[in-house]
FIZAGU-751703 format. One line per field, with one value per residue: residue in one letter; x, z, y of N, C-alpha, C in turn. Coordinates in Angstrom, 2 decimals, always signed. Example, Ala and Ser with C-alpha at 12.3 -4.5 7.8 and 13.67 -1.06 7.14 Angstrom:
<pts>
aa	(a s)
n_u	(+13.19 +12.85)
n_w	(+7.80 +7.08)
n_v	(-5.69 -2.25)
ca_u	(+12.30 +13.67)
ca_w	(+7.80 +7.14)
ca_v	(-4.50 -1.06)
c_u	(+13.20 +12.90)
c_w	(+7.80 +7.87)
c_v	(-3.30 +0.03)
</pts>
This chain:
<pts>
aa	(m g p s n t l p p g g t s s t q a w f a g g g r i g h d r e v l a i v a s a p l k v f l r r e e d v a h a v s f l p g y p h g s f g w a k v l p y l p n a a a m p k l f v e y v c m g d s d k p k d y a y s t a e r a d l v e t i w r d f s v q s t t l v a f d f s s l v v l e h l r r r l e r a e r g q p t g g p q i r g v f i f n g g l f t d g h s h p w y t t p i l r r a s l t g l a g v w g v l s r c s r c w q g)
n_u	(+139.88 +142.12 +143.41 +146.96 +150.17 +151.51 +150.60 +150.73 +152.30 +150.41 +148.64 +145.72 +142.50 +140.13 +142.26 +142.28 +140.02 +139.49 +141.37 +140.50 +138.30 +138.76 +140.93 +143.98 +145.57 +147.46 +149.45 +150.63 +153.71 +155.24 +153.50 +151.70 +149.06 +146.92 +146.74 +146.02 +148.33 +150.65 +153.52 +153.56 +151.89 +149.41 +147.07 +143.18 +140.38 +136.97 +133.97 +130.82 +129.13 +131.81 +131.93 +131.13 +132.65 +133.49 +136.74 +139.23 +142.65 +145.51 +147.11 +150.06 +150.93 +149.45 +148.33 +145.89 +144.43 +144.00 +141.32 +139.57 +138.19 +136.96 +134.53 +132.21 +131.13 +130.20 +127.72 +126.12 +127.48 +125.74 +124.64 +126.86 +129.05 +132.53 +136.48 +139.10 +142.15 +145.49 +148.89 +152.26 +154.30 +152.55 +150.37 +149.00 +150.12 +152.32 +155.87 +158.70 +161.89 +163.87 +162.52 +161.16 +160.10 +157.74 +156.08 +155.08 +154.76 +152.64 +150.75 +150.87 +149.54 +146.63 +145.96 +145.91 +144.03 +141.94 +141.22 +141.41 +138.88 +137.31 +135.95 +134.52 +133.52 +134.78 +135.27 +137.68 +139.50 +142.01 +144.92 +147.60 +150.49 +149.23 +147.63 +149.60 +149.86 +147.53 +148.18 +149.58 +148.21 +146.13 +147.87 +148.93 +146.58 +146.28 +148.58 +148.46 +145.74 +146.48 +148.62 +146.14 +145.02 +143.87 +142.05 +142.34 +140.96 +139.34 +135.98 +136.81 +134.50 +135.18 +137.34 +138.84 +141.48 +142.95 +145.13 +147.45 +150.14 +151.27 +153.95 +156.12 +158.77 +158.34 +157.46 +154.15 +152.08 +149.81 +147.01 +146.44 +146.00 +144.18 +141.02 +138.44 +140.12 +140.91 +138.95 +138.51 +138.48 +141.29 +141.38 +141.00 +139.29 +136.44 +135.08 +134.94 +134.24 +131.56 +130.45 +130.76 +129.08 +126.79 +126.71 +125.49 +126.43 +129.15 +129.94 +128.17 +127.31)
n_w	(+143.67 +141.72 +140.09 +139.82 +137.61 +138.99 +138.03 +137.21 +133.86 +130.83 +132.40 +133.67 +132.29 +134.47 +137.15 +136.94 +137.01 +139.56 +140.85 +140.09 +141.55 +143.34 +145.42 +146.00 +148.61 +151.13 +152.95 +156.44 +157.24 +159.27 +161.17 +161.55 +160.05 +157.27 +155.13 +152.14 +150.83 +151.66 +150.20 +150.02 +149.30 +149.56 +148.38 +148.38 +148.87 +149.27 +150.46 +150.50 +153.51 +155.89 +158.83 +159.93 +159.16 +157.30 +157.59 +155.35 +154.89 +153.11 +151.27 +150.43 +147.20 +146.12 +146.65 +147.84 +145.41 +145.48 +146.94 +144.55 +143.45 +145.72 +146.28 +145.08 +146.02 +148.91 +150.59 +149.31 +149.16 +150.50 +152.59 +153.92 +154.76 +153.66 +153.78 +152.01 +152.80 +151.43 +151.60 +151.89 +149.19 +147.73 +145.24 +144.16 +145.49 +146.67 +145.82 +147.66 +147.33 +149.83 +152.87 +155.74 +155.79 +157.88 +160.78 +162.08 +161.28 +158.94 +160.45 +162.04 +159.67 +159.47 +161.48 +161.56 +159.15 +159.92 +162.09 +161.01 +158.79 +160.46 +161.82 +163.61 +164.28 +163.53 +161.42 +161.40 +158.86 +157.36 +155.86 +154.88 +155.28 +156.85 +158.91 +161.48 +161.60 +162.73 +165.15 +166.05 +166.39 +168.50 +170.30 +170.89 +171.78 +174.26 +176.00 +175.91 +177.56 +179.94 +180.77 +181.93 +179.58 +176.93 +174.86 +172.29 +168.93 +166.49 +167.60 +167.95 +165.92 +165.52 +164.22 +161.52 +160.12 +157.63 +156.03 +157.79 +159.73 +163.33 +164.42 +164.38 +163.69 +161.88 +159.49 +158.44 +156.30 +157.14 +155.89 +156.33 +158.97 +159.99 +160.47 +159.08 +156.86 +155.62 +154.39 +152.47 +148.52 +146.65 +144.98 +145.63 +147.83 +147.95 +148.51 +151.55 +151.90 +151.07 +153.46 +155.32 +154.50 +154.77 +157.57 +159.28 +161.73 +162.12 +160.09 +161.67 +164.51)
n_v	(+169.18 +167.92 +164.91 +164.35 +164.68 +162.58 +159.98 +156.50 +155.95 +155.18 +154.44 +152.33 +152.59 +152.31 +152.81 +155.59 +156.54 +156.01 +157.35 +160.00 +160.26 +161.37 +163.43 +165.99 +166.44 +169.47 +168.13 +169.20 +168.78 +169.02 +171.09 +169.05 +169.45 +169.70 +171.50 +173.37 +174.85 +173.63 +172.14 +169.49 +167.03 +164.82 +161.98 +162.03 +160.27 +160.80 +160.08 +161.02 +162.51 +162.67 +162.20 +160.29 +157.97 +154.75 +154.24 +153.53 +151.88 +151.64 +149.15 +147.62 +146.34 +147.83 +150.54 +152.62 +151.91 +149.44 +148.85 +149.34 +147.36 +146.14 +147.96 +147.51 +145.90 +146.90 +148.52 +151.94 +154.93 +156.76 +155.01 +153.91 +155.93 +156.58 +156.96 +157.01 +156.56 +157.82 +156.88 +158.71 +158.44 +156.85 +155.20 +158.29 +160.10 +162.11 +161.80 +161.62 +161.82 +162.70 +161.78 +160.55 +158.26 +155.73 +153.73 +155.72 +157.40 +158.08 +156.99 +159.67 +161.14 +159.91 +160.77 +163.01 +163.92 +162.88 +164.39 +166.91 +166.89 +166.49 +164.14 +162.13 +159.86 +156.25 +153.11 +151.00 +149.87 +148.12 +147.00 +144.79 +146.28 +148.27 +147.61 +147.82 +150.61 +151.22 +149.56 +151.52 +153.82 +152.85 +152.30 +154.75 +155.99 +154.60 +155.15 +158.02 +157.95 +156.73 +158.66 +160.15 +162.62 +163.56 +161.12 +161.60 +161.91 +160.38 +158.24 +154.90 +152.20 +150.05 +147.61 +146.42 +143.33 +142.97 +140.68 +141.23 +142.41 +142.20 +143.21 +145.37 +144.43 +142.17 +139.89 +138.42 +136.44 +135.81 +133.74 +131.24 +130.92 +132.68 +132.56 +133.84 +134.76 +132.44 +130.90 +132.94 +134.08 +133.19 +134.83 +137.73 +139.90 +139.66 +137.53 +137.85 +140.70 +140.98 +139.17 +141.14 +143.25 +142.42 +143.07 +145.26 +146.55 +146.39 +149.23 +150.81 +152.90)
ca_u	(+141.19 +142.42 +144.57 +148.23 +150.76 +152.12 +150.34 +152.56 +152.27 +149.50 +147.33 +144.04 +140.87 +139.95 +143.18 +142.47 +138.82 +139.54 +141.92 +139.86 +137.06 +139.51 +141.77 +145.30 +145.35 +148.34 +149.95 +152.09 +154.72 +155.76 +152.21 +150.69 +147.84 +146.50 +147.06 +146.17 +149.34 +151.71 +154.28 +153.32 +150.82 +148.65 +145.71 +142.29 +139.00 +136.13 +132.13 +129.40 +129.61 +132.80 +132.08 +131.06 +133.00 +134.84 +138.35 +140.13 +143.89 +146.00 +148.54 +151.37 +151.29 +148.68 +147.89 +144.60 +143.14 +143.68 +140.00 +138.70 +138.02 +136.14 +133.88 +131.45 +130.48 +130.52 +127.05 +126.38 +128.27 +124.89 +124.18 +128.33 +129.85 +133.88 +137.37 +139.90 +143.88 +146.89 +149.77 +152.68 +154.65 +151.83 +149.56 +148.21 +150.63 +153.99 +156.98 +159.60 +163.14 +164.55 +161.48 +161.53 +158.98 +157.98 +155.36 +154.50 +154.61 +152.02 +149.86 +150.62 +148.91 +145.93 +145.47 +145.86 +143.01 +140.50 +141.01 +140.68 +137.92 +136.49 +136.00 +133.90 +133.44 +135.14 +135.88 +139.51 +139.68 +143.21 +145.65 +148.72 +151.26 +148.69 +148.28 +150.54 +149.78 +146.47 +148.29 +150.88 +147.02 +145.75 +148.77 +148.84 +145.48 +146.39 +149.36 +147.38 +145.08 +147.83 +148.72 +145.20 +144.82 +142.36 +143.00 +143.01 +140.89 +137.83 +135.63 +136.66 +134.02 +135.94 +138.97 +139.21 +142.91 +143.58 +146.49 +148.39 +151.22 +151.26 +155.10 +157.24 +160.40 +158.61 +156.26 +153.73 +150.94 +148.56 +146.11 +145.75 +145.15 +143.04 +139.61 +137.95 +141.02 +141.11 +137.79 +138.26 +138.67 +142.48 +141.47 +140.88 +138.50 +135.07 +133.92 +134.88 +133.42 +129.94 +130.10 +130.94 +128.36 +125.25 +127.27 +125.61 +126.69 +130.27 +130.07 +126.89 +127.51)
ca_w	(+143.51 +140.49 +140.42 +139.71 +136.77 +139.17 +137.79 +135.89 +132.02 +130.21 +133.96 +133.15 +132.62 +135.84 +137.45 +135.93 +137.09 +141.09 +141.52 +139.54 +142.42 +144.98 +144.90 +146.37 +149.47 +151.19 +154.05 +156.36 +158.45 +160.31 +162.23 +161.85 +160.11 +156.44 +154.57 +150.97 +150.48 +151.76 +149.24 +150.18 +148.89 +149.58 +147.78 +149.69 +148.17 +150.61 +149.73 +151.53 +155.11 +156.47 +160.30 +161.03 +157.71 +157.87 +157.21 +154.29 +155.08 +152.59 +151.35 +149.36 +145.80 +145.15 +147.83 +147.87 +144.51 +145.67 +147.02 +143.92 +143.02 +146.34 +146.60 +144.11 +146.85 +149.83 +150.46 +148.44 +150.29 +151.82 +153.81 +154.39 +154.41 +153.38 +153.66 +151.56 +152.58 +150.27 +152.15 +151.11 +148.13 +146.91 +144.35 +143.30 +147.25 +146.24 +146.22 +148.02 +147.87 +151.21 +153.95 +156.87 +155.92 +159.34 +160.52 +163.62 +160.24 +158.58 +161.86 +162.44 +158.59 +159.70 +162.97 +161.15 +158.49 +161.05 +163.05 +160.23 +158.56 +161.47 +161.64 +164.71 +164.47 +162.59 +161.95 +160.83 +157.60 +156.86 +154.73 +154.68 +156.63 +158.09 +160.15 +162.01 +161.60 +163.17 +166.50 +166.53 +166.83 +169.75 +171.63 +171.56 +172.87 +175.82 +176.78 +176.48 +178.77 +181.15 +181.63 +182.20 +178.84 +176.12 +173.90 +170.99 +167.38 +166.74 +168.54 +166.97 +166.51 +165.19 +163.65 +160.77 +159.57 +156.22 +155.49 +157.91 +160.82 +164.23 +164.61 +163.36 +163.16 +161.52 +158.63 +158.08 +155.79 +157.93 +154.94 +156.92 +160.31 +160.30 +159.59 +157.93 +155.47 +155.03 +153.78 +151.48 +147.66 +146.85 +144.17 +145.71 +149.06 +147.62 +149.56 +152.96 +151.63 +150.76 +154.49 +156.03 +153.59 +155.40 +159.03 +159.27 +163.17 +161.77 +160.43 +162.07 +165.78)
ca_v	(+168.74 +166.95 +164.31 +164.52 +164.02 +161.61 +158.26 +156.22 +156.06 +154.08 +153.67 +152.00 +153.54 +151.78 +153.54 +156.97 +156.90 +155.46 +158.50 +160.85 +159.93 +161.81 +164.46 +165.61 +167.64 +169.38 +168.14 +170.24 +167.37 +170.35 +171.58 +168.09 +169.95 +170.10 +172.74 +173.74 +175.57 +173.15 +171.46 +167.45 +166.47 +163.33 +161.66 +161.42 +160.10 +160.76 +159.43 +161.19 +162.63 +161.95 +162.57 +158.76 +157.24 +153.87 +154.28 +152.08 +152.24 +151.42 +148.23 +146.91 +147.74 +149.00 +151.29 +152.76 +151.67 +147.97 +148.85 +149.49 +146.20 +145.55 +148.82 +147.20 +145.06 +147.55 +149.09 +152.67 +156.36 +156.96 +154.00 +153.82 +157.41 +156.13 +157.55 +156.05 +156.97 +157.31 +157.57 +159.69 +158.00 +155.60 +156.04 +159.54 +161.02 +163.17 +160.55 +162.53 +160.97 +162.49 +161.87 +159.76 +157.07 +155.12 +153.72 +156.39 +159.10 +157.19 +157.13 +161.09 +161.57 +159.86 +161.42 +164.75 +164.07 +162.46 +166.12 +168.39 +166.61 +166.15 +162.31 +161.77 +157.97 +155.42 +151.93 +150.90 +148.73 +148.03 +146.44 +144.71 +146.93 +149.49 +147.07 +148.38 +151.85 +151.04 +149.19 +152.63 +154.87 +152.25 +152.02 +156.16 +155.97 +153.89 +155.90 +159.01 +157.61 +156.55 +159.98 +161.48 +162.96 +163.09 +159.93 +161.93 +161.28 +159.31 +157.40 +153.67 +151.56 +148.76 +147.26 +145.20 +143.53 +141.73 +140.23 +142.39 +141.88 +142.60 +143.60 +146.25 +143.77 +140.78 +140.06 +137.12 +136.39 +134.56 +133.52 +129.76 +131.01 +133.31 +131.66 +134.68 +134.80 +131.07 +131.12 +133.98 +133.95 +133.51 +135.73 +138.75 +139.92 +140.20 +137.03 +138.79 +141.56 +140.57 +138.97 +142.37 +143.89 +142.19 +143.63 +146.68 +146.85 +146.63 +150.50 +151.82 +153.17)
c_u	(+141.43 +143.07 +145.92 +148.68 +151.76 +151.71 +151.08 +151.88 +151.03 +148.63 +146.44 +142.92 +140.07 +140.83 +142.40 +140.74 +138.80 +140.60 +141.00 +138.65 +137.23 +139.96 +143.24 +144.61 +146.98 +148.39 +150.85 +152.68 +154.80 +154.98 +151.33 +149.08 +147.51 +145.77 +147.27 +147.22 +151.13 +152.47 +154.16 +152.53 +149.97 +147.22 +144.84 +141.17 +137.50 +134.33 +131.59 +130.23 +130.45 +133.33 +131.79 +131.65 +133.73 +135.85 +138.93 +141.54 +144.65 +147.07 +149.09 +150.43 +150.70 +147.92 +146.24 +143.60 +143.26 +141.95 +139.16 +138.11 +136.64 +134.54 +132.57 +130.18 +130.04 +128.70 +127.26 +126.57 +126.92 +124.37 +125.89 +129.24 +131.83 +134.45 +138.67 +141.11 +144.69 +148.05 +151.07 +153.96 +153.81 +150.58 +149.91 +149.26 +152.07 +154.54 +158.43 +160.29 +163.80 +163.51 +161.62 +160.29 +159.19 +156.31 +154.12 +154.03 +153.41 +150.64 +149.51 +149.59 +147.32 +145.31 +144.33 +144.24 +141.59 +140.23 +140.44 +139.66 +137.04 +135.41 +135.60 +133.68 +134.13 +135.51 +136.79 +139.16 +141.47 +144.30 +146.87 +149.70 +150.77 +147.78 +148.84 +150.52 +148.50 +146.42 +149.12 +149.34 +146.66 +146.51 +149.37 +147.74 +145.71 +147.04 +148.39 +146.13 +145.64 +147.87 +147.65 +145.40 +144.01 +143.19 +143.21 +142.14 +139.65 +137.81 +135.75 +135.69 +134.18 +137.22 +138.96 +140.04 +142.84 +145.30 +147.33 +149.30 +150.96 +152.44 +155.73 +158.36 +160.14 +157.29 +155.72 +152.74 +150.16 +147.03 +145.08 +145.70 +144.43 +141.87 +138.68 +138.60 +141.06 +140.14 +137.66 +138.68 +139.97 +142.59 +141.52 +139.76 +137.02 +134.41 +133.82 +133.68 +131.98 +129.45 +129.59 +129.81 +127.07 +125.70 +126.24 +126.70 +128.53 +130.91 +129.26 +127.75 +126.45)
c_w	(+142.66 +140.73 +139.81 +138.44 +137.43 +138.16 +136.90 +134.42 +131.97 +131.71 +132.55 +133.19 +133.74 +137.46 +137.80 +137.06 +139.04 +141.31 +140.90 +140.63 +143.56 +144.32 +145.76 +147.39 +149.94 +152.61 +154.80 +157.60 +159.43 +161.59 +162.57 +161.10 +157.67 +155.60 +152.84 +150.49 +150.21 +150.42 +149.19 +149.91 +148.98 +148.98 +149.08 +148.97 +149.72 +149.96 +150.85 +152.98 +155.93 +158.06 +161.04 +159.56 +158.35 +156.52 +156.55 +155.15 +154.16 +152.98 +150.40 +148.53 +145.65 +145.98 +147.95 +146.93 +144.63 +146.42 +146.64 +143.73 +144.39 +146.66 +146.46 +145.21 +148.77 +149.34 +149.83 +149.50 +151.10 +152.88 +154.59 +154.05 +154.36 +153.32 +153.59 +151.45 +152.10 +151.47 +151.41 +150.16 +147.49 +146.24 +144.03 +144.68 +145.88 +146.84 +146.73 +147.75 +149.17 +152.44 +154.82 +157.08 +156.75 +159.41 +161.64 +162.06 +159.05 +160.03 +162.06 +160.86 +158.88 +160.30 +162.45 +160.32 +159.14 +161.65 +161.95 +159.17 +159.18 +161.43 +163.52 +165.61 +163.61 +162.83 +161.09 +159.69 +157.07 +156.77 +154.61 +156.16 +157.28 +158.77 +161.58 +162.13 +162.25 +165.19 +166.65 +167.13 +168.05 +171.04 +172.18 +172.51 +174.22 +176.34 +176.84 +177.61 +180.20 +181.99 +181.63 +181.03 +177.84 +175.08 +172.34 +169.91 +168.21 +167.44 +167.94 +167.67 +166.20 +164.38 +162.78 +159.93 +158.84 +156.53 +155.97 +159.14 +162.39 +164.80 +163.68 +163.31 +162.32 +160.61 +158.49 +156.78 +156.06 +157.49 +155.91 +158.31 +160.57 +159.63 +158.69 +156.55 +154.93 +153.99 +152.34 +149.93 +147.74 +145.67 +144.47 +147.41 +149.09 +148.47 +150.59 +152.79 +151.62 +152.20 +154.86 +155.20 +154.54 +157.35 +159.40 +160.84 +162.63 +161.14 +161.12 +164.01 +166.70)
c_v	(+167.69 +165.71 +165.01 +164.10 +163.15 +160.07 +157.95 +155.50 +154.84 +153.29 +153.43 +153.13 +153.13 +152.76 +155.19 +157.22 +156.81 +157.38 +160.16 +161.31 +160.76 +163.11 +164.69 +166.74 +167.95 +168.85 +168.68 +169.11 +168.38 +170.35 +170.24 +168.86 +169.92 +171.55 +172.87 +174.07 +174.39 +172.11 +170.08 +167.66 +165.20 +162.93 +161.32 +161.32 +159.74 +160.61 +159.81 +162.36 +162.44 +161.66 +161.18 +157.70 +155.81 +154.26 +153.20 +152.79 +151.10 +150.24 +148.27 +146.28 +148.42 +150.62 +151.47 +152.75 +149.59 +147.87 +149.23 +148.59 +145.26 +146.63 +148.43 +146.31 +145.23 +147.93 +150.39 +153.79 +156.34 +156.78 +153.53 +154.64 +156.39 +157.20 +156.61 +157.03 +156.43 +157.58 +158.39 +157.98 +156.54 +156.14 +157.45 +160.75 +161.04 +161.66 +160.96 +161.86 +161.15 +162.51 +160.32 +159.12 +155.98 +155.31 +155.08 +157.95 +158.68 +157.39 +158.56 +161.09 +161.11 +160.52 +162.74 +164.71 +163.87 +164.05 +167.33 +168.11 +166.02 +165.23 +162.41 +160.47 +157.44 +154.23 +151.60 +149.53 +148.92 +146.78 +145.76 +145.57 +148.34 +148.78 +147.81 +149.75 +152.32 +150.54 +150.73 +153.47 +154.02 +152.76 +154.15 +156.23 +155.93 +154.57 +156.95 +159.25 +157.81 +157.43 +160.66 +162.74 +162.55 +162.39 +160.49 +160.75 +160.63 +158.38 +155.72 +152.39 +150.16 +148.49 +145.89 +145.16 +142.66 +141.64 +141.06 +141.44 +142.00 +143.07 +144.41 +145.25 +142.30 +140.99 +138.59 +137.19 +135.26 +134.32 +132.52 +129.68 +131.86 +133.15 +132.80 +134.81 +133.38 +131.14 +132.22 +133.69 +134.29 +135.02 +137.46 +138.49 +140.11 +139.53 +137.29 +139.47 +141.54 +139.93 +140.54 +143.53 +144.34 +142.42 +144.76 +147.17 +146.79 +147.69 +150.96 +151.71 +152.53)
</pts>
C-alpha cells in the first residue's frame, strides 16, 4: 500500500518519506472493520510485529507526521514495535466533506485497528486531542466491565498524554502545570522522549 495523491503539493522529502513508510487501509465505518475494498482510506504506519506495539495517536496540526522528529530518539523497531495511527481528515488519510467527525469516531477507528491487526497489549502515547480518544476508550472499558461484558481491546500497559486535555468541552495547554512537560524543550518533545527511551518498563509488559 503506497501513499495516495492527497499529500499537499510541495511536500518536503521528509513528509514524503514518512508517508512512504506506511500505507492506506480501507476503513468500513458501518461494520467497524478494516476492509481493503472500503472506499474510506486511512493512513497507518506499522513497524515490526504490532501484537505488543506502542500505539502513537496523532495531534493537531501535523497528524502522525508529528512523531517523525521523535522517532530517531526511540529504540529501534525490534526493541520497540510501533503503530502510528492517522485519523480521517489528517495526513494521508481521506478527507471527506460529509463525515461525522468526533472523539467517539476516532476511538472506533483505533479500536478497529487494534482488533483487526491483532494487537494484544499496548502502551498508549497521545498528543493534543488524542488524549480525549484515550479517555473515551478507557471509559468504554469501564462501562463494559460494569455490565459484566468483556472490556474489549488490548491490555493497556500504560498511558502517556502530552499537551492534551481531560474534558471534551474545554481545551488547555498544560505546559507549565505538568512537570514532565515543563522540563521539556519548547522546540519539541525530544527531551521527554530521551527520558522515556531509557525506561523500558514504559512499553514492555
